[in-house]
C-alpha positions in Angstrom: 116.3 58.7 81.5 119.0 61.6 79.9 115.9 63.4 78.3 113.4 63.5 81.4 117.0 64.9 83.0 117.3 67.8 80.9 113.7 68.8 81.0 113.0 67.6 84.9 116.3 70.6 85.7 114.9 73.0 82.7 112.0 72.8 84.4 113.0 73.4 88.1 114.8 76.0 86.5 112.5 77.5 85.1 110.7 78.1 88.3 113.3 79.2 90.3 114.3 81.8 88.1 111.1 83.2 87.1 109.6 83.0 90.8 112.4 85.7 91.4 110.9 89.0 92.3 114.5 91.5 91.4 115.4 91.0 88.3 118.1 92.8 86.8 117.6 94.4 82.8 120.2 95.9 80.8 120.4 96.1 77.1 123.9 95.0 77.0 125.5 91.7 79.1 129.4 91.5 78.3 129.8 87.6 79.3 133.1 88.2 80.7 135.9 89.3 83.4 139.2 88.8 81.3 141.0 91.1 78.9 138.7 91.3 76.4 135.3 91.0 77.9 136.5 93.8 80.2 138.1 96.5 77.5 135.0 95.3 75.0 132.7 97.0 77.7 134.2 99.8 78.0 135.4 100.0 74.3 131.1 99.8 73.8 129.9 102.1 76.6 132.7 104.6 76.1 131.2 105.3 72.7 127.1 104.9 73.5 126.6 106.0 77.0 123.0 105.7 76.9 122.7 102.5 76.8 122.4 100.3 80.0 125.4 97.9 79.6 126.5 94.9 82.7 129.4 92.6 83.0 129.6 88.9 84.3 132.8 87.2 85.6 131.9 83.6 87.2 135.2 83.9 89.7 135.3 86.8 92.7 137.1 88.5 91.1 138.3 90.8 87.5 141.5 88.3 85.2 141.8 85.5 87.3 142.7 83.4 84.2 144.3 84.1 80.9 144.3 87.5 81.6 146.3 87.1 84.9 148.8 84.0 84.1 151.1 85.0 81.0 154.0 86.4 80.6 153.7 90.2 81.1 154.8 91.2 76.8 153.1 93.7 75.1 154.1 92.9 72.0 155.6 94.4 68.3 154.1 92.6 65.9 157.3 90.7 64.6 156.0 87.8 64.0 152.7 87.3 61.7 152.2 87.4 58.4 152.0 90.8 56.3 148.8 92.0 55.8 146.5 90.1 58.1 144.6 91.6 60.4 146.8 90.3 63.6 150.1 92.2 62.3 147.9 95.3 61.5 146.6 95.2 65.8 149.4 93.9 67.3 151.1 96.8 66.2 148.9 99.5 65.8 148.1 97.7 69.3 151.9 99.1 70.7 151.5 102.1 70.5 147.7 102.3 71.8 149.3 100.4 74.6 151.5 103.4 75.9 149.6 106.0 75.6 146.9 104.5 77.4 149.0 102.8 79.8 150.6 106.7 79.6 147.9 108.5 80.7 146.2 106.1 82.9 149.9 106.0 85.3 149.6 102.4 85.1 153.3 101.1 85.5 155.3 99.3 82.6 159.0 98.9 81.4 160.7 99.3 78.1 163.5 96.3 77.7 163.0 95.9 74.7 163.5 92.4 73.6 166.9 90.3 71.8 165.9 86.9 69.0 168.6 85.4 69.0 170.7 83.5 66.4 173.1 81.2 68.3 174.7 79.5 65.3 174.9 79.8 61.8 172.3 77.0 60.8 170.1 80.2 62.7 170.0 83.1 60.3 167.3 82.6 57.4 164.6 81.7 59.6 166.4 85.3 62.1 166.0 86.8 58.4 163.1 85.9 58.1 161.4 87.7 60.3 163.3 90.7 60.3 161.3 91.1 56.6 158.2 90.6 57.9 158.9 92.9 61.2 159.4 95.1 58.8 156.5 94.3 55.9 154.2 95.3 59.1 156.1 99.0 60.7 157.2 96.6 63.6 159.1 100.5 64.9 162.5 101.0 65.2 163.5 97.0 64.9 166.8 96.3 63.5 168.9 93.5 62.6 172.0 93.5 65.2 176.2 91.4 65.0 177.7 89.5 68.2 179.3 93.4 69.6 175.4 95.0 69.7 173.8 91.8 71.2 176.8 91.4 74.5 176.0 95.5 74.7 172.5 95.0 74.7 171.9 92.2 77.0 175.9 91.3 78.4 175.3 87.9 79.1 173.8 85.9 76.2 175.5 84.7 73.4 174.8 85.0 69.7 175.5 84.6 65.8 173.2 87.7 65.2 170.0 88.9 66.5 167.0 91.3 66.4 166.3 94.1 68.4 163.0 95.5 69.3 163.5 98.5 71.3 159.9 98.9 71.6 158.8 95.8 73.7 158.0 95.6 77.3 156.5 94.4 80.1 153.8 95.0 81.9 150.9 93.7 84.4 148.1 92.7 82.7 146.2 91.9 85.0 146.2 95.6 86.6 145.6 96.7 83.3 141.8 94.6 83.1 141.5 95.5 86.9 141.7 100.1 85.7 139.5 98.4 82.2 137.0 97.5 84.5 137.5 100.9 86.9 136.7 102.7 84.0 133.6 100.9 82.6 132.3 101.3 86.2 132.8 104.8 85.4 131.3 105.8 82.7 128.7 103.7 84.3 128.5 99.9 83.8 127.0 97.4 85.9 129.6 94.4 86.7 128.9 91.3 88.6 131.2 89.0 90.2 130.7 85.1 91.7 128.5 85.4 88.1 129.0 81.8 86.2 126.3 81.2 83.5 124.7 78.4 83.1 122.3 78.7 80.7 121.3 81.8 78.0 117.9 80.9 76.9 115.2 83.6 75.1 112.6 85.4 76.6 109.3 84.2 75.4 107.1 86.4 78.4 109.9 89.9 77.6 109.6 90.5 73.7 111.9 94.0 74.6 115.0 91.5 76.4 114.3 88.9 74.7 117.4 87.0 76.3 117.9 85.3 79.3 120.8 84.4 81.7 121.4 82.7 84.7 123.9 81.7 86.7 124.6 78.6 88.9 123.7 81.2 92.5 120.5 81.4 90.6 120.6 85.5 89.4 118.8 86.3 86.3 119.3 89.0 84.3 118.0 89.6 80.6 119.2 91.6 78.2 118.7 92.5 74.6 122.0 91.7 73.3 124.7 89.2 75.1 128.7 89.1 73.2 130.6 86.1 75.0 134.5 87.0 76.0 135.0 83.6 77.5 138.1 82.8 76.7 138.9 79.4 77.3 135.3 78.7 77.9 134.1 80.3 75.1 133.2 76.7 73.6 130.4 76.8 76.2 129.4 79.6 76.3 128.9 79.3 72.1 126.7 76.5 72.8 124.5 77.5 74.9 123.5 80.1 72.5 123.1 77.6 70.2 126.5 77.1 68.3 127.7 73.9 67.6 129.8 71.6 69.5 132.1 71.9 67.6 135.3 72.9 67.0 136.1 72.4 70.7 138.8 74.5 72.4 141.8 71.9 73.2 144.5 75.2 75.1 147.2 75.2 76.7 149.2 75.2 79.5 152.6 77.0 79.9 154.6 76.0 82.7 157.1 79.5 84.2 160.7 79.1 86.2 161.6 81.8 88.9 165.5 82.5 88.0 167.0 83.3 91.8 166.9 86.2 92.5 170.9 85.9 93.3 171.4 86.1 89.2 168.6 88.2 87.8 171.8 91.1 87.2 172.7 88.8 84.3 169.4 89.6 82.0 167.7 93.1 81.5 164.3 92.8 79.0 163.0 90.0 76.5 166.2 87.2 75.2 164.3 85.2 72.1 165.3 81.9 70.4 164.4 81.9 66.4 161.7 80.4 66.8 161.7 76.1 65.2 158.9 75.3 62.5 159.0 72.0 64.1 158.2 72.6 67.3 156.3 75.7 67.7 154.3 75.4 71.6 158.1 74.8 73.1 160.9 78.0 73.4 163.0 79.0 76.7 163.6 82.4 76.4 163.6 84.9 80.2 161.9 88.1 80.7 160.8 90.3 82.8 157.5 90.3 85.5 156.5 93.6 86.2 158.9 93.6 90.0 161.8 92.1 87.8 160.6 88.9 88.7 162.8 86.7 85.8 160.6 83.4 84.4 161.8 80.8 82.1 158.9 79.9 79.7 160.8 76.4 78.6 157.1 74.2 77.4 153.8 74.4 76.5 151.5 71.1 78.0 148.3 70.5 76.0 146.1 70.1 78.9 142.0 69.2 80.1 140.1 70.9 81.6 137.4 69.1 82.6 140.6 67.2 84.7 140.5 70.5 87.0 144.0 71.6 86.2 
């Protein structure tokens, strides 16, 4: 019965979509309007201005998921293993991000970050982080003593700390919106409320061999598709013929706001020394832009199928 239903559903879709008189056609369709999709679409069109490129997002605005719900930190590249692509991109991305913010007039705060050892047992891990950061080329990374900790963060207690003065904060949702505006200015087309339900071949159009269908009965023909679906990337990959495995297992971060009368106690980002036994746990205050101080006490495994 499920196979018959599937065939019946596909036939309904075929009749609905192929009956449309107006079908959009593009050289490239980028699916996903978070920061990765927006940045990718922007960069591709900037490098190849003759292409006809579209950016499709399932929500009614861009950066509504991870790109608009995060700590807002501009990381310097301390944690990643030296020699890896992640380490290289993080260090280079720090400089490129600040350059872009300055060019576009995007507000940010270079408030720095302390990674604090609260007792002697954490010093080896702190030293390992310092060596890793130096190997990665993190700019102006310093190991500081108790008196320097107090100078940087008067209400912070610790025996030693790493000080990364170029770590900062920014509103990444606003950055994403700027990327989208750049993309439009370069000649790109955007679609919101375009929830992709099917990606299929277009046997009747060899020039635009891919058909992308939305839940709102829109159809786009394209030569190429780039999927940037965040937590929904596995579903999009399956639509393009990929395997059902591996599946994304999302984690939900829980934030607490520090009460306004206590915000003077924190100037910048304060992190604990990572505990390898609890890789998803942390308890650190940080500035969100507009001086909202947040604590991130933990990450929780979350099945998005329950709608939360």
